[in-house]
C-alpha positions in Angstrom: 15.1 -21.0 27.5 17.0 -22.1 30.6 18.2 -25.7 31.2 15.4 -26.3 33.7 12.8 -24.9 31.3 14.0 -27.2 28.5 13.8 -30.2 30.8 10.3 -29.2 31.9 9.3 -28.8 28.2 10.6 -32.2 27.2 8.8 -33.8 30.1 5.5 -32.4 28.9 5.9 -34.0 25.5 4.3 -37.2 24.3 6.5 -40.0 22.9 5.7 -39.0 19.3 6.4 -35.4 20.0 9.8 -36.3 21.6 10.8 -38.2 18.5 9.9 -35.3 16.3 11.9 -33.0 18.6 14.9 -35.2 18.3 14.6 -35.2 14.5 14.3 -31.4 14.4 17.4 -31.0 16.6 19.4 -33.3 14.3 18.2 -31.3 11.3 19.2 -28.0 12.9 22.6 -29.4 13.7 23.1 -30.0 10.0 21.4 -26.8 8.8 21.3 -24.1 11.5 19.3 -21.7 9.3 16.6 -24.3 8.4 13.8 -22.6 10.4 14.7 -19.2 8.9 14.6 -20.7 5.4 11.3 -22.4 6.0 9.7 -19.1 7.3 11.2 -17.2 4.3 9.7 -19.7 1.9 6.3 -19.4 3.6 6.5 -15.6 3.3 7.5 -15.8 -0.4 4.6 -18.2 -1.1 2.1 -15.9 0.7 3.4 -12.9 -1.2 3.1 -14.6 -4.5 -0.5 -15.6 -3.7 -1.3 -12.0 -2.8 0.2 -10.6 -6.0 -1.8 -13.1 -8.1 -5.0 -12.5 -6.2 -4.9 -8.7 -6.6 -3.7 -8.8 -10.2 -6.6 -11.2 -11.1 -9.3 -9.2 -9.4 -8.1 -5.7 -10.3 -10.0 -5.6 -13.7 -13.3 -6.1 -11.8 -13.0 -3.1 -9.5 -15.8 -0.8 -10.7 -14.4 2.2 -8.8 -11.4 2.3 -11.2 -13.6 2.7 -14.3 -10.9 1.1 -16.5 -10.8 2.7 -19.9 -9.9 0.8 -21.9 -10.9 -2.3 -19.9 -8.0 -3.8 -18.0 -6.7 -7.0 -19.7 -4.3 -9.7 -18.6 -0.8 -8.8 -17.3 1.0 -8.6 -20.7 -1.4 -5.8 -21.7 -0.8 -3.6 -18.7 2.0 -1.4 -17.7 3.1 1.0 -20.4 0.8 -0.8 -22.9 -2.3 0.5 -21.1 -2.6 4.2 -20.9 -4.5 4.3 -17.6 -1.9 1.9 -16.0 0.9 4.1 -17.4 -0.7 7.2 -15.8 -1.0 5.5 -12.4 2.6 4.2 -12.6 4.0 7.6 -13.6 5.8 9.6 -10.9 3.7 12.4 -9.4 6.4 14.9 -10.4 5.6 14.3 -14.1 2.9 16.5 -15.7 0.7 13.8 -17.2 -1.5 16.4 -18.9 1.5 17.1 -21.2 1.3 14.7 -24.2 5.0 14.8 -24.6 5.5 13.6 -21.1 3.1 10.8 -21.8 4.9 9.8 -24.9 8.3 10.0 -23.2 7.2 7.9 -20.3 5.5 5.2 -22.4 8.6 5.0 -24.6 10.8 4.8 -21.4 12.6 8.1 -22.1 11.3 9.1 -18.7 11.7 6.4 -16.0 9.9 5.6 -12.8 12.2 5.5 -9.7 11.5 4.3 -6.2 12.3 7.7 -4.8 9.6 9.4 -6.9 6.2 8.1 -5.7 3.7 7.2 -8.4 0.4 8.9 -9.0 -1.7 5.9 -7.8 -0.6 6.6 -4.3 -2.6 9.9 -4.2 -6.3 10.5 -4.1 -7.8 11.1 -7.6 -4.5 9.9 -9.1 -2.8 13.1 -8.0 -5.1 15.4 -10.1 -5.0 18.0 -7.3 -1.5 17.3 -6.1 0.1 20.2 -4.3 3.9 20.2 -4.5 4.0 22.5 -1.5 2.0 20.0 0.6 2.8 16.6 -0.9 1.2 14.7 2.1 -2.3 15.9 1.1 -4.1 12.9 -0.4 -1.0 10.6 -0.2 -1.8 6.9 0.3 -5.5 7.6 -0.1 -6.2 6.4 -3.6 -9.2 4.0 -3.9 -7.1 1.4 -5.7 -5.1 0.9 -2.5 -8.3 0.4 -0.5 -9.6 -2.0 -3.1 -6.4 -4.0 -2.8 -6.6 -4.0 1.0 -10.2 -5.3 0.9 -9.1 -8.0 -1.5 -6.2 -9.1 0.8 -8.0 -8.8 4.2 -11.6 -9.9 3.4 -12.2 -11.7 0.2 -11.1 -11.4 -3.5 -14.6 -10.3 -4.5 -15.2 -7.8 -1.7 -13.9 -4.8 -3.7 -15.9 -5.4 -6.8 -18.9 -3.3 -5.8 -16.9 -0.4 -4.2 -18.1 3.0 -5.4 -16.4 6.4 -5.2 -19.6 8.3 -5.0 -20.6 7.9 -1.4 -19.5 8.2 2.2 -17.1 11.1 2.8 -14.4 10.1 5.2 -11.7 12.7 6.3 -12.0 14.7 3.1 -11.6 11.8 0.7 -14.2 9.9 -1.3 -15.4 6.7 0.4 -17.0 3.5 -0.7 -20.5 2.0 -0.6 -19.4 -1.5 0.0 -20.9 -3.1 3.2 -19.9 -6.3 4.9 -23.4 -7.4 5.9 -22.2 -10.6 7.5 -19.1 -9.2 9.2 -15.5 -9.5 8.3 -14.3 -12.5 6.3 -11.0 -13.8 5.2 -7.7 -12.9 7.0 -9.3 -10.1 9.0 -11.7 -12.5 10.6 -9.3 -15.4 10.9 -6.7 -13.4 12.8 -9.2 -10.9 14.5 -7.6 -7.9 12.7 -9.0 -4.6 13.6 -6.4 -2.1 12.4 -3.6 -1.8 9.9 0.1 -1.0 10.4 2.5 1.1 8.3 4.1 -2.1 7.1 0.8 -3.3 5.7 0.0 0.0 3.9 3.5 -0.1 2.3 3.0 -3.7 1.4 -0.4 -2.9 -0.3 1.4 -0.2 -2.3 3.9 -2.7 -3.5 1.3 -5.3 -4.4 -0.7 -2.7 -6.4 2.3 -1.4 -8.3 3.3 -4.9 -9.4 -0.3 -5.7 -10.4 -0.4 -2.7 -12.7 2.8 -3.8 -14.5 3.3 -6.5 -17.2 5.7 -8.4 -14.9 4.4 -12.0 -14.2 6.7 -12.9 -11.3 7.7 -10.8 -8.4 11.2 -10.2 -7.1 12.7 -7.4 -5.0 14.1 -5.8 -8.2 11.6 -6.5 -10.9 11.4 -4.9 -14.4 14.3 -2.6 -13.4 12.4 -1.2 -10.4 13.7 -1.7 -6.8 10.6 -2.7 -4.8 12.6 -3.1 -1.6 13.7 0.6 -1.8 10.2 1.7 -2.6 8.7 -0.2 0.3 11.2 1.1 2.7 10.7 4.8 1.6 6.9 4.5 2.1 7.5 3.0 5.6 9.9 5.8 6.4 7.2 8.3 5.7 4.7 6.4 7.9 7.1 5.7 10.8 9.6 8.5 11.0 8.9 10.8 14.0 9.1 14.0 11.8 6.0 12.7 9.8 4.2 11.5 12.9 1.3 14.0 12.7 0.5 13.1 9.1 0.9 9.4 9.7 -1.4 9.4 12.7 -4.3 10.9 10.7 -3.6 8.6 7.7 -3.7 5.4 9.8 -6.9 6.5 11.4 -8.4 7.1 7.9 -7.3 3.6 6.7 -8.7 1.9 9.8 -12.0 3.7 9.3 -12.2 2.8 5.7 -11.4 -0.9 6.3 -12.9 -1.6 9.7 -15.5 1.2 10.0 -16.8 2.3 13.3 -14.9 -0.5 15.1 -11.9 1.8 15.3 -13.4 5.2 16.0 -11.1 7.0 18.3 -8.0 4.8 17.8 -5.2 6.3 17.3 17.2 5.2 0.7 17.4 8.5 -1.1 20.5 9.4 -3.2 21.8 12.9 -3.5 20.9 13.2 -7.2 17.3 12.4 -6.5 16.4 16.0 -6.1 12.7 15.4 -7.0 12.3 12.6 -4.5 9.0 12.5 -2.8 10.5 12.2 0.7 12.5 15.4 0.1 9.3 17.2 -0.7 7.7 15.8 2.5 10.7 16.9 4.5 10.4 20.4 3.1 6.7 20.5 4.0 7.4 19.6 7.6 10.2 22.1 7.9 8.0 24.8 6.4 5.2 24.0 8.8 6.8 22.8 12.1 3.8 23.7 14.2 1.3 21.4 12.5 -0.4 19.1 15.1 -1.7 15.6 14.6 -5.2 16.9 14.9 -5.1 18.8 11.6 -7.0 17.2 8.8 -5.6 17.2 5.2 -6.9 20.2 3.3 -8.2 18.3 0.3 -10.9 20.1 -1.6 -10.3 23.6 -0.2 -9.6 25.0 -3.7 -12.9 23.5 -4.9 -14.8 25.1 -2.0 -13.3 28.5 -2.6 -14.4 28.2 -6.3 -17.9 27.3 -5.2 -18.1 30.3 -2.8 -16.9 32.7 -5.5 -19.5 31.3 -7.9 -22.3 31.8 -5.4 -21.4 35.5 -5.2 
């Protein structure tokens, strides 16, 4: 703001506003980073509320069919077999009982570079290591959490995985008969961003664990690294074709027809998910943004062979 603009701004203020401005300027002289700290505190408080909200509502999500029923935080994580499966890296063969035992006993660990099963549709049951982007960030638990954050805590309770096919993944039957509510309505939100999707992934992971309070490194897991790697997949130019289709899918799931037509890994992390995604792009450089994920092709082939 130029000197003239500052003078004009001051002249437009009332006496009370001018007094408040003088106080603010004095405070900033004493503490130049005051505004940054206040904003940071607000973000932290908002994040804590989001974590608590999703953790509280998660047991009520019918689409998850919790077995056994999901209890309070101290009974989650590795103490709850379904939570443990969702938290386990996609690279681990969860059907192997020894893998389950080793993971639940912390002989096998979850690292930020190895994305967990809950990020994939059907908990990664049909995960294809040759095409790791198929079904990635399409799990219903992510959509439930997004509904909880954007609309209302109870909006995800009646979601069902038995209806509405959208882009090859199972949809939900929940309908907002009175229009959007909550943050989406308050801020007129009509689409999501890569940052929001990565944030939802972080909130869901923390809600599945036993940890009560959130911090960047929590329970030995680096959430900052995890968040950044998910954003890298969603924002890096080399993944643009996959990201474009994925964002459209999210916008359709959350905002329906409103959006129709819109458009740090270490060397020893050899099984890192981003490495597998890199390899997929290198092996298929001609893939366009119009290609839909090929989920369910295997099942279709089996159906056709059965008909014969």
